[in-house]
Backbone as JSON, one array per atom type, in Angstrom:
{
  "sequence": "XXXXXXXXXXXXXXXXXXXXXXXXXXXXXXXXXXXXXXXXXXXXXXXXXXXXXXXXXXXXXXXXXXXXXXXXXXXXXXXXXXXXXXXXXXXXXXXXXXXXXXXXXXXXXXXXXXXXXXXXXXXXXXXXXXXXXX",
  "N": [[-3.9, -12.86, -4.16], [-3.97, -11.31, -1.9], [-3.52, -13.21, 0.17], [-0.86, -14.05, -0.75], [0.47, -11.6, -0.27], [0.32, -11.33, 2.57], [1.88, -13.59, 3.41], [4.37, -12.65, 2.81], [4.61, -10.51, 4.27], [5.37, -10.76, 7.06], [3.55, -10.31, 9.09], [2.39, -12.87, 10.05], [3.68, -13.4, 12.3], [2.16, -12.17, 14.26], [-0.65, -12.44, 13.64], [-3.1, -14.51, 12.18], [-3.94, -15.2, 8.81], [-6.95, -14.33, 7.55], [-9.24, -14.98, 4.99], [-12.02, -14.27, 4.77], [-12.07, -11.85, 6.3], [-10.13, -10.22, 4.95], [-11.42, -10.05, 2.45], [-13.63, -8.42, 3.26], [-12.33, -6.18, 4.03], [-11.35, -5.22, 1.5], [-13.81, -4.99, 0.17], [-14.84, -2.78, 1.73], [-13.03, -0.86, 1.26], [-13.55, -0.35, -1.41], [-16.05, 0.68, -1.21], [-15.9, 2.88, 0.47], [-15.65, 6.57, 0.47], [-13.16, 7.62, 1.02], [-11.25, 5.8, 0.21], [-9.25, 3.49, -1.6], [-8.64, 1.07, -4.0], [-6.41, -0.53, -6.13], [-5.59, -2.54, -8.96], [-3.17, -4.17, -10.75], [-3.31, -5.19, -14.0], [-2.34, -7.35, -16.47], [-3.13, -8.26, -19.48], [-5.47, -9.74, -18.47], [-4.6, -10.87, -16.52], [-4.18, -10.85, -13.1], [-1.48, -9.14, -11.62], [-0.58, -7.62, -9.58], [-1.29, -5.18, -6.64], [-2.65, -2.36, -4.96], [-3.56, -0.36, -2.2], [-5.05, 2.19, -0.43], [-5.8, 4.79, 2.03], [-7.46, 7.92, 2.81], [-7.37, 10.75, 5.01], [-8.21, 13.16, 7.58], [-5.3, 14.96, 8.55], [-3.84, 13.94, 11.69], [-2.26, 15.77, 13.03], [-2.96, 18.13, 12.04], [-5.91, 18.99, 11.1], [-6.84, 20.52, 8.88], [-5.46, 19.7, 6.79], [-5.34, 16.92, 4.5], [-4.13, 13.63, 4.56], [-2.63, 10.93, 3.04], [-2.46, 7.37, 3.29], [-0.72, 4.32, 2.48], [-2.06, 1.1, 2.51], [-1.32, -1.33, 1.49], [1.11, -2.49, -0.8], [1.86, -4.36, -3.59], [3.48, -6.61, -5.66], [3.47, -9.4, -7.82], [6.02, -11.89, -7.37], [7.24, -12.76, -9.84], [6.73, -10.68, -11.43], [8.1, -8.63, -10.45], [10.19, -5.75, -10.83], [9.22, -5.15, -13.28], [7.3, -2.63, -15.08], [4.83, -2.79, -13.67], [4.67, -2.3, -10.79], [5.67, 0.3, -10.24], [3.83, 1.78, -11.95], [1.62, 1.25, -10.24], [2.15, 2.59, -7.83], [2.43, 5.22, -8.97], [-0.22, 5.52, -9.66], [-1.5, 5.28, -7.25], [-0.4, 7.71, -5.99], [-1.72, 9.55, -7.78], [-4.45, 9.25, -7.13], [-4.29, 10.05, -4.46], [-3.54, 12.75, -4.83], [-6.03, 13.61, -6.13], [-7.77, 13.42, -4.17], [-7.08, 15.68, -2.64], [-4.92, 15.28, -0.86], [-2.24, 16.23, 1.16], [0.09, 14.82, 1.66], [1.42, 11.57, 1.04], [1.99, 8.47, 2.65], [4.2, 5.83, 2.39], [4.87, 2.5, 3.03], [7.26, -0.32, 3.85], [8.81, -3.46, 4.03], [11.15, -4.23, 6.79], [13.54, -4.9, 5.84], [16.91, -3.72, 4.89], [17.63, -1.39, 2.31], [15.86, -2.37, 0.54], [14.23, -3.36, -2.53], [11.63, -1.9, -2.56], [12.24, 0.35, -1.02], [14.24, 1.58, -2.46], [12.74, 2.17, -4.79], [11.04, 3.94, -3.69], [12.77, 6.13, -2.96], [13.8, 6.91, -5.43], [11.66, 8.05, -6.42], [11.12, 10.23, -4.99], [10.48, 10.14, -2.31], [11.04, 10.31, 1.24], [12.53, 9.0, 4.14], [10.72, 8.74, 7.02], [9.74, 7.62, 9.59], [10.2, 4.66, 11.69], [8.49, 1.77, 12.06], [7.21, -0.42, 14.77], [6.17, -3.43, 15.9], [4.34, -5.45, 18.39], [3.23, -8.49, 19.54], [0.47, -8.78, 21.79]],
  "CA": [[-2.9, -11.86, -3.95], [-3.94, -10.81, -0.45], [-2.8, -14.06, 0.95], [0.56, -13.96, -1.06], [1.04, -10.4, 0.38], [0.26, -11.82, 3.94], [2.84, -14.57, 3.62], [5.47, -12.17, 2.65], [4.64, -9.24, 4.87], [5.79, -10.73, 8.5], [2.28, -10.31, 10.01], [2.12, -14.15, 10.58], [4.11, -13.46, 13.71], [1.15, -11.45, 15.06], [-1.91, -12.84, 13.43], [-3.41, -15.26, 11.14], [-4.74, -14.81, 7.55], [-8.48, -14.9, 7.43], [-9.83, -14.68, 3.72], [-13.28, -13.49, 4.88], [-11.73, -10.44, 6.76], [-9.4, -9.5, 3.83], [-12.45, -9.66, 1.51], [-14.34, -7.32, 3.8], [-11.42, -5.0, 3.86], [-11.46, -4.97, 0.0], [-15.19, -4.36, -0.12], [-15.0, -1.49, 2.52], [-12.19, 0.03, 0.39], [-14.25, -0.01, -2.59], [-17.31, 1.53, -0.86], [-15.75, 4.27, 1.18], [-15.18, 7.68, -0.28], [-11.74, 7.99, 1.05], [-10.54, 4.55, 0.13], [-8.95, 3.08, -2.96], [-8.14, -0.32, -4.31], [-6.11, -0.57, -7.44], [-4.98, -3.62, -9.31], [-2.31, -4.29, -12.14], [-3.84, -6.29, -14.83], [-1.76, -7.55, -17.66], [-4.02, -9.19, -20.24], [-6.4, -10.35, -17.92], [-3.78, -11.53, -15.41], [-3.8, -9.89, -12.07], [-0.06, -9.1, -11.28], [-0.28, -6.74, -8.43], [-2.37, -4.64, -6.07], [-2.36, -1.43, -4.1], [-4.6, 0.25, -1.65], [-5.03, 3.48, 0.45], [-7.03, 5.6, 2.71], [-7.16, 9.32, 3.1], [-7.79, 11.19, 6.24], [-7.65, 14.68, 7.94], [-4.15, 14.55, 9.44], [-3.91, 14.07, 13.11], [-1.58, 17.04, 13.68], [-3.52, 19.33, 11.36], [-7.04, 18.55, 10.41], [-7.1, 21.2, 7.61], [-4.76, 19.04, 5.82], [-5.75, 15.7, 4.33], [-3.13, 12.8, 4.37], [-3.07, 9.51, 2.52], [-1.62, 6.18, 3.74], [-0.74, 3.24, 1.8], [-2.33, -0.05, 3.26], [-0.46, -2.35, 0.96], [1.45, -2.3, -2.36], [2.31, -5.65, -3.7], [3.4, -7.12, -7.0], [3.68, -10.87, -7.84], [7.44, -12.05, -7.43], [7.81, -13.09, -11.17], [6.48, -9.45, -12.18], [8.74, -7.52, -9.87], [11.11, -5.3, -11.84], [8.26, -4.7, -14.52], [6.64, -1.51, -14.88], [3.58, -2.75, -12.79], [4.88, -1.75, -9.29], [5.76, 1.75, -10.31], [2.52, 2.31, -12.26], [0.55, 1.17, -9.29], [2.61, 3.62, -7.06], [1.81, 6.45, -9.54], [-1.78, 5.77, -9.54], [-1.93, 5.65, -5.78], [-0.2, 9.21, -5.96], [-2.52, 10.26, -8.52], [-5.6, 9.17, -6.36], [-4.04, 10.95, -3.3], [-3.89, 14.18, -5.32], [-7.48, 13.86, -6.47], [-8.4, 13.43, -2.7], [-6.52, 16.8, -2.13], [-3.92, 14.99, 0.11], [-0.86, 16.97, 0.98], [1.19, 13.76, 1.8], [1.11, 9.99, 0.87], [2.88, 7.75, 3.41], [4.35, 4.49, 1.98], [5.83, 1.62, 4.02], [7.95, -1.44, 3.32], [9.32, -4.43, 5.03], [12.12, -3.65, 7.37], [15.07, -5.15, 5.28], [17.7, -2.47, 4.59], [17.99, -1.32, 1.06], [14.87, -3.21, -0.12], [13.72, -2.83, -3.73], [10.68, -0.99, -2.59], [12.92, 1.74, -0.62], [14.88, 2.06, -3.78], [11.62, 2.91, -5.75], [10.39, 5.3, -2.98], [13.66, 7.16, -2.9], [13.93, 7.41, -6.72], [10.26, 8.8, -6.69], [11.0, 11.62, -4.15], [10.1, 9.98, -0.8], [12.03, 10.32, 2.25], [12.32, 8.09, 5.29], [9.99, 9.44, 7.85], [9.85, 6.99, 10.86], [10.43, 3.19, 11.7], [7.43, 1.24, 12.86], [7.52, -1.68, 15.48], [4.85, -4.18, 16.34], [4.53, -6.46, 19.47], [2.03, -9.2, 20.02], [0.18, -8.58, 23.11]],
  "C": [[-2.96, -11.38, -2.45], [-3.16, -11.76, 0.4], [-1.32, -14.15, 0.59], [1.23, -12.84, -0.26], [1.28, -10.75, 1.84], [1.38, -12.5, 4.09], [4.26, -13.94, 3.46], [5.62, -10.97, 3.68], [5.24, -9.45, 6.5], [4.84, -10.71, 9.4], [1.93, -11.66, 10.59], [2.61, -14.2, 12.01], [3.05, -12.93, 14.84], [-0.22, -11.95, 14.93], [-2.08, -13.76, 12.33], [-4.13, -14.72, 9.95], [-6.15, -15.22, 7.55], [-9.14, -14.34, 6.09], [-11.02, -13.73, 3.8], [-12.93, -11.87, 5.37], [-11.11, -9.61, 5.76], [-10.48, -9.2, 2.88], [-13.2, -8.61, 1.94], [-13.52, -6.17, 3.79], [-11.55, -4.52, 2.39], [-12.88, -4.27, -0.24], [-15.36, -3.06, 0.55], [-14.17, -0.4, 1.78], [-12.82, 0.54, -0.81], [-15.34, 0.99, -2.39], [-16.91, 2.83, -0.32], [-15.22, 5.33, 0.13], [-13.77, 7.87, -0.17], [-10.75, 6.9, 1.06], [-10.39, 4.33, -1.31], [-8.3, 1.65, -3.0], [-7.92, -0.42, -5.7], [-5.55, -2.13, -7.76], [-4.14, -3.47, -10.64], [-2.82, -5.42, -12.72], [-2.97, -6.39, -16.05], [-2.35, -8.77, -18.6], [-4.84, -10.07, -19.6], [-5.81, -11.14, -16.54], [-3.43, -10.65, -14.33], [-2.35, -10.29, -11.53], [0.22, -8.32, -10.07], [-1.5, -5.9, -7.85], [-1.81, -3.49, -5.14], [-3.63, -0.99, -3.27], [-4.41, 1.38, -0.52], [-6.14, 3.99, 0.99], [-6.39, 7.04, 2.87], [-7.97, 9.78, 4.21], [-7.28, 12.43, 6.51], [-6.45, 14.15, 8.84], [-4.24, 14.9, 10.88], [-3.28, 15.18, 13.81], [-2.2, 18.25, 12.91], [-4.69, 18.89, 10.42], [-7.55, 19.22, 9.22], [-6.51, 20.66, 6.55], [-5.1, 17.54, 5.8], [-4.2, 14.81, 4.13], [-3.59, 11.36, 3.75], [-2.09, 8.48, 3.05], [-1.86, 5.01, 2.96], [-1.12, 1.99, 2.73], [-1.54, -1.28, 2.8], [-0.25, -1.94, -0.69], [2.13, -3.51, -2.53], [2.27, -6.03, -5.22], [3.99, -8.52, -6.9], [5.26, -10.98, -8.03], [7.93, -12.05, -8.97], [7.38, -11.81, -11.97], [7.2, -8.23, -11.61], [10.04, -7.05, -10.83], [10.63, -4.9, -13.11], [7.89, -3.44, -14.12], [5.35, -1.55, -13.89], [3.74, -2.1, -11.49], [4.94, -0.24, -9.48], [4.36, 2.26, -10.87], [1.54, 2.14, -11.22], [1.03, 2.29, -8.24], [2.12, 4.97, -7.58], [0.42, 6.57, -9.62], [-2.18, 5.83, -8.3], [-1.65, 7.25, -5.59], [-1.22, 9.98, -6.64], [-3.98, 10.41, -7.73], [-5.36, 10.14, -5.22], [-4.09, 12.38, -3.66], [-5.22, 14.56, -5.6], [-8.13, 14.01, -5.08], [-7.94, 14.65, -2.07], [-5.69, 16.55, -0.8], [-2.71, 15.71, 0.07], [0.3, 15.88, 1.08], [0.56, 12.41, 1.4], [2.24, 9.32, 1.64], [2.83, 6.45, 2.69], [5.1, 3.71, 2.95], [6.22, 0.55, 3.22], [8.32, -2.33, 4.47], [10.67, -3.82, 5.46], [13.56, -3.93, 6.78], [15.65, -3.8, 5.01], [17.82, -2.55, 3.13], [17.16, -2.28, 0.16], [14.52, -2.57, -1.46], [12.62, -1.72, -3.58], [11.18, 0.53, -1.96], [13.55, 2.15, -1.72], [13.75, 2.83, -4.6], [11.35, 4.12, -5.02], [11.49, 6.31, -3.16], [13.84, 7.85, -4.37], [12.7, 8.3, -7.08], [10.07, 9.88, -5.85], [10.63, 11.37, -2.63], [11.32, 9.9, 0.02], [11.52, 9.45, 3.33], [11.62, 8.98, 6.39], [10.12, 8.89, 9.35], [9.83, 5.35, 10.7], [9.32, 2.7, 12.53], [7.83, -0.05, 13.74], [6.12, -2.09, 15.92], [5.35, -5.3, 17.32], [3.12, -7.23, 19.45], [1.74, -9.17, 21.42], [-0.7, -9.81, 23.69]]
}
């Protein structure tokens, strides 16, 4: 799933996928107190994943914030409840960590399915990110 997410993410313009690095990221998420790794399982078939980290907000360290690292569902399962359930579980985890906010990201295409889910779930656009290979 990590490779499939990478292939859709657009990050190939900046880096290559390294399975060992991604595996280490997953292991660290599982080991750290302020990290989470979630999977969507349908009868033993993994169909999606989400991950996040919680941290003291850089503008106000008395408030914790959560940031999604990735939220991905297999293309053949998009439109099923799996993606929204992962989002709700990520929100529940952030609340358990006493986070005041959860920041979600998506690919830059306008009116993407992810953006529609965010808007229906009460999220508002905050800022747009840009990346440059150095």
